[in-house]
N, CA, C and O atoms as a printed pandas DataFrame, in Angstrom:
     atom_number atom_name residue_name chain_id  residue_number  x_coord  y_coord  z_coord
0              1         N          UNK        A               1    0.083   13.727    5.793
1              2        CA          UNK        A               1    0.971   12.879    5.004
2              3         C          UNK        A               1    0.209   11.762    4.986
3              4         O          UNK        A               1    0.513   11.201    3.934
4              5         N          UNK        A               2   -0.519   11.187    5.489
5              6        CA          UNK        A               2   -1.585   10.070    5.142
6              7         C          UNK        A               2   -1.920    9.827    3.615
7              8         O          UNK        A               2   -1.775    8.884    2.837
8              9         N          UNK        A               3   -2.440   11.123    3.541
9             10        CA          UNK        A               3   -3.301   11.114    2.489
10            11         C          UNK        A               3   -2.071   11.405    0.705
11            12         O          UNK        A               3   -2.280   11.171   -0.485
12            13         N          UNK        A               4   -0.997   11.936    1.398
13            14        CA          UNK        A               4    0.205   11.540   -0.025
14            15         C          UNK        A               4    1.055   10.115   -0.095
15            16         O          UNK        A               4    1.768    9.745   -1.028
16            17         N          UNK        A               5    0.687    9.169    1.592
17            18        CA          UNK        A               5    1.306    8.306    1.205
18            19         C          UNK        A               5    0.224    7.391    0.403
19            20         O          UNK        A               5    0.481    6.693   -0.578
20            21         N          UNK        A               6   -0.547    7.485    0.786
21            22        CA          UNK        A               6   -2.109    6.774   -0.154
22            23         C          UNK        A               6   -2.082    7.177   -1.743
23            24         O          UNK        A               6   -2.194    6.428   -2.713
24            25         N          UNK        A               7   -1.930    8.335   -1.709
25            26        CA          UNK        A               7   -1.490    8.564   -3.287
26            27         C          UNK        A               7   -0.516    7.565   -3.943
27            28         O          UNK        A               7   -0.735    6.941   -4.982
28            29         N          UNK        A               8    0.772    7.498   -3.056
29            30        CA          UNK        A               8    1.983    7.143   -3.827
30            31         C          UNK        A               8    1.972    6.277   -3.975
31            32         O          UNK        A               8    2.755    5.927   -4.858
32            33         N          UNK        A               9    1.029    4.998   -3.220
33            34        CA          UNK        A               9    0.145    3.917   -3.418
34            35         C          UNK        A               9   -0.617    3.749   -4.434
35            36         O          UNK        A               9   -0.438    2.975   -5.375
36            37         N          UNK        A              10   -1.382    4.392   -4.277
37            38        CA          UNK        A              10   -2.549    4.193   -5.094
38            39         C          UNK        A              10   -1.534    4.122   -6.948
39            40         O          UNK        A              10   -1.607    3.434   -7.966
40            41         N          UNK        A              11   -0.823    5.107   -6.525
41            42        CA          UNK        A              11   -0.126    5.427   -8.290
42            43         C          UNK        A              11    0.227    4.035   -8.240
43            44         O          UNK        A              11   -0.662    3.392   -8.798
44            45         N          UNK        A              12    1.292    3.180   -7.741
45            46        CA          UNK        A              12    2.058    2.036   -7.800
46            47         C          UNK        A              12    0.962    1.143   -8.428
47            48         O          UNK        A              12    1.144    0.676   -9.552
48            49         N          UNK        A              13   -0.100    0.909   -7.778
49            50        CA          UNK        A              13   -0.973    0.116   -7.901
50            51         C          UNK        A              13   -1.592    0.020   -9.186
51            52         O          UNK        A              13   -2.037   -0.939   -9.817
52            53         N          UNK        A              14   -1.500    1.450   -9.462
53            54        CA          UNK        A              14   -2.454    1.779  -11.178
54            55         C          UNK        A              14   -1.285    1.507  -12.281
55            56         O          UNK        A              14   -1.437    0.899  -13.341
56            57         N          UNK        A              15    0.203    2.232  -11.675
57            58        CA          UNK        A              15    1.193    2.585  -13.687
58            59         C          UNK        A              15    2.152    1.624  -13.016
59            60         O          UNK        A              15    2.777    1.191  -13.984
60            61         N          UNK        A              16    2.685    0.983  -11.851
61            62        CA          UNK        A              16    3.976    0.252  -11.981
62            63         C          UNK        A              16    2.987   -1.130  -11.703
63            64         O          UNK        A              16    2.334   -0.211  -12.197
64            65         N          UNK        A              17    2.427   -2.015  -11.507
65            66        CA          UNK        A              17    2.347   -3.161  -10.641
66            67         C          UNK        A              17    1.796   -3.964  -11.693
67            68         O          UNK        A              17    2.228   -5.095  -11.917
68            69         N          UNK        A              18    0.704   -3.352  -12.466
69            70        CA          UNK        A              18    0.261   -3.980  -13.720
70            71         C          UNK        A              18    1.505   -5.039  -14.386
71            72         O          UNK        A              18    1.315   -6.244  -14.548
72            73         N          UNK        A              19    2.940   -4.248  -14.766
73            74        CA          UNK        A              19    3.882   -4.684  -15.467
74            75         C          UNK        A              19    4.881   -5.089  -15.219
75            76         O          UNK        A              19    5.926   -5.222  -15.856
76            77         N          UNK        A              20    4.324   -5.489  -13.429
77            78        CA          UNK        A              20    5.126   -6.534  -12.937
78            79         C          UNK        A              20    4.786   -7.836  -12.455
79            80         O          UNK        A              20    3.614   -8.194  -12.333
80            81         N          UNK        A              21    6.071   -8.779  -12.092
81            82        CA          UNK        A              21    4.965  -10.384  -12.405
82            83         C          UNK        A              21    4.265  -10.247  -10.622
83            84         O          UNK        A              21    4.715   -9.474   -9.776
84            85         N          UNK        A              22    3.468  -10.906  -10.476
85            86        CA          UNK        A              22    3.025  -10.758   -9.103
86            87         C          UNK        A              22    3.887  -11.756   -8.348
87            88         O          UNK        A              22    4.489  -12.823   -8.461
88            89         N          UNK        A              23    3.500  -10.487   -7.267
89            90        CA          UNK        A              23    5.242  -11.160   -5.936
90            91         C          UNK        A              23    4.272  -11.222   -4.876
91            92         O          UNK        A              23    4.782  -11.667   -3.847
92            93         N          UNK        A              24    2.871  -10.889   -4.745
93            94        CA          UNK        A              24    2.215  -10.954   -3.056
94            95         C          UNK        A              24    1.249  -11.989   -3.249
95            96         O          UNK        A              24    0.178  -11.862   -3.843
96            97         N          UNK        A              25    1.599  -12.791   -2.829
97            98        CA          UNK        A              25    0.524  -13.819   -2.568
98            99         C          UNK        A              25   -0.522  -13.974   -1.250
99           100         O          UNK        A              25   -0.841  -14.955   -0.577
100          101         N          UNK        A              26   -0.926  -12.482   -1.192
101          102        CA          UNK        A              26   -1.730  -12.805    0.290
102          103         C          UNK        A              26   -3.242  -12.089    0.164
103          104         O          UNK        A              26   -3.083  -11.377   -0.828
104          105         N          UNK        A              27   -4.276  -11.935    0.504
105          106        CA          UNK        A              27   -5.010  -11.338    0.192
106          107         C          UNK        A              27   -5.461  -10.795    1.358
107          108         O          UNK        A              27   -5.931  -11.502    2.249
108          109         N          UNK        A              28   -5.324   -9.102    1.480
109          110        CA          UNK        A              28   -5.933   -8.453    0.670
110          111         C          UNK        A              28   -4.141   -8.367    0.043
111          112         O          UNK        A              28   -3.284   -9.124    0.499
112          113         N          UNK        A              29   -3.877   -7.467   -0.891
113          114        CA          UNK        A              29   -2.357   -7.625   -1.497
114          115         C          UNK        A              29   -1.872   -6.626   -0.160
115          116         O          UNK        A              29   -2.178   -5.908    0.792
116          117         N          UNK        A              30   -0.737   -7.335   -1.092
117          118        CA          UNK        A              30    0.892   -6.010    0.307
118          119         C          UNK        A              30   -0.044   -4.456    0.138
119          120         O          UNK        A              30   -0.772   -3.917    0.972
120          121         N          UNK        A              31    0.366   -3.941   -1.509
121          122        CA          UNK        A              31   -0.147   -2.592   -1.028
122          123         C          UNK        A              31   -1.615   -1.882   -0.856
123          124         O          UNK        A              31   -1.850   -0.674   -0.884
124          125         N          UNK        A              32   -2.629   -3.068   -0.652
125          126        CA          UNK        A              32   -4.064   -2.851    0.203
126          127         C          UNK        A              32   -3.877   -2.817    1.340
127          128         O          UNK        A              32   -4.001   -1.820    2.050
128          129         N          UNK        A              33   -3.599   -3.745    1.631
129          130        CA          UNK        A              33   -3.334   -3.841    3.042
130          131         C          UNK        A              33   -2.115   -2.704    3.775
131          132         O          UNK        A              33   -2.277   -2.587    4.990
132          133         N          UNK        A              34   -1.168   -2.035    3.301
133          134        CA          UNK        A              34   -0.809   -1.008    3.391
134          135         C          UNK        A              34   -1.832    0.684    3.806
135          136         O          UNK        A              34   -1.566    1.484    4.703
136          137         N          UNK        A              35   -3.125    0.769    2.667
137          138        CA          UNK        A              35   -3.415    1.825    2.615
138          139         C          UNK        A              35   -4.319    1.579    3.507
139          140         O          UNK        A              35   -4.825    2.655    3.825
140          141         N          UNK        A              36   -5.038    0.247    4.385
141          142        CA          UNK        A              36   -5.811    0.068    5.029
142          143         C          UNK        A              36   -5.094    0.624    6.588
143          144         O          UNK        A              36   -5.518    1.446    7.401
144          145         N          UNK        A              37   -3.958   -0.141    6.580
145          146        CA          UNK        A              37   -2.812   -0.054    7.847
146          147         C          UNK        A              37   -2.938    1.619    8.057
147          148         O          UNK        A              37   -3.434    2.151    9.050
148          149         N          UNK        A              38   -2.358    2.337    6.861
149          150        CA          UNK        A              38   -2.568    3.746    6.832
150          151         C          UNK        A              38   -3.941    4.729    7.200
151          152         O          UNK        A              38   -4.045    5.816    7.767
152          153         N          UNK        A              39   -4.845    3.871    6.640
153          154        CA          UNK        A              39   -6.061    4.971    7.208
154          155         C          UNK        A              39   -6.390    4.345    8.856
155          156         O          UNK        A              39   -6.950    5.061    9.685
156          157         N          UNK        A              40   -6.052    3.240    9.100
157          158        CA          UNK        A              40   -6.797    3.114   10.362
158          159         C          UNK        A              40   -5.722    3.457   11.419
159          160         O          UNK        A              40   -6.167    3.493   12.566
160          161         N          UNK        A              41   -4.334    3.732   11.273
161          162        CA          UNK        A              41   -3.133    3.607   12.289
162          163         C          UNK        A              41   -2.479    5.083   12.100
163          164         O          UNK        A              41   -1.836    5.574   13.028
164          165         N          UNK        A              42   -2.625    5.650   11.100
165          166        CA          UNK        A              42   -1.623    6.291   10.517
166          167         C          UNK        A              42   -0.953    6.420    9.824
167          168         O          UNK        A              42   -0.920    5.450    9.067
168          169         N          UNK        A              43   -0.146    7.317    9.536
169          170        CA          UNK        A              43    0.952    7.186    8.278
170          171         C          UNK        A              43    2.342    6.434    8.561
171          172         O          UNK        A              43    3.069    5.759    7.832
172          173         N          UNK        A              44    2.460    7.004   10.558
173          174        CA          UNK        A              44    3.781    6.158   10.636
174          175         C          UNK        A              44    3.551    5.006   10.815
175          176         O          UNK        A              44    4.225    4.176   10.205
176          177         N          UNK        A              45    2.495    4.582   11.737
177          178        CA          UNK        A              45    2.081    3.164   12.318
178          179         C          UNK        A              45    2.359    1.936   11.566
179          180         O          UNK        A              45    3.136    0.987   11.671
180          181         N          UNK        A              46    0.951    2.511   10.357
181          182        CA          UNK        A              46    0.453    2.181    9.174
182          183         C          UNK        A              46    1.607    1.827    8.049
183          184         O          UNK        A              46    1.298    0.893    7.309
184          185         N          UNK        A              47    2.957    2.468    7.800
185          186        CA          UNK        A              47    3.683    2.206    7.526
186          187         C          UNK        A              47    4.453    1.086    8.020
187          188         O          UNK        A              47    4.791    0.081    7.395
188          189         N          UNK        A              48    4.701    1.413    9.305
189          190        CA          UNK        A              48    5.597    0.105   10.128
190          191         C          UNK        A              48    4.514   -1.115   10.541
191          192         O          UNK        A              48    4.626   -1.933   11.454
192          193         N          UNK        A              49    3.913   -1.030   10.000
193          194        CA          UNK        A              49    3.249   -2.738    9.951
194          195         C          UNK        A              49    2.973   -3.245    8.594
195          196         O          UNK        A              49    2.556   -4.381    8.366
196          197         N          UNK        A              50    3.175   -2.526    7.884
197          198        CA          UNK        A              50    3.004   -3.141    6.171
198          199         C          UNK        A              50    4.664   -3.027    5.775
199          200         O          UNK        A              50    4.893   -3.625    4.724
200          201         N          UNK        A              51    5.384   -2.649    6.137
201          202        CA          UNK        A              51    7.078   -3.429    6.184
202          203         C          UNK        A              51    7.088   -4.202    6.438
203          204         O          UNK        A              51    8.153   -4.816    6.509
């Protein structure tokens, strides 16, 4: 499940995000933070932390 979530976020980063106005003012970006949280804490806690 962890890998599937990361693939979905990467798809968003490469296919959808470039066509939207920037909405995340943080560094790392919101989607990148989500990936890092999922990798470090697992799927459920990572999603909770990034929501």
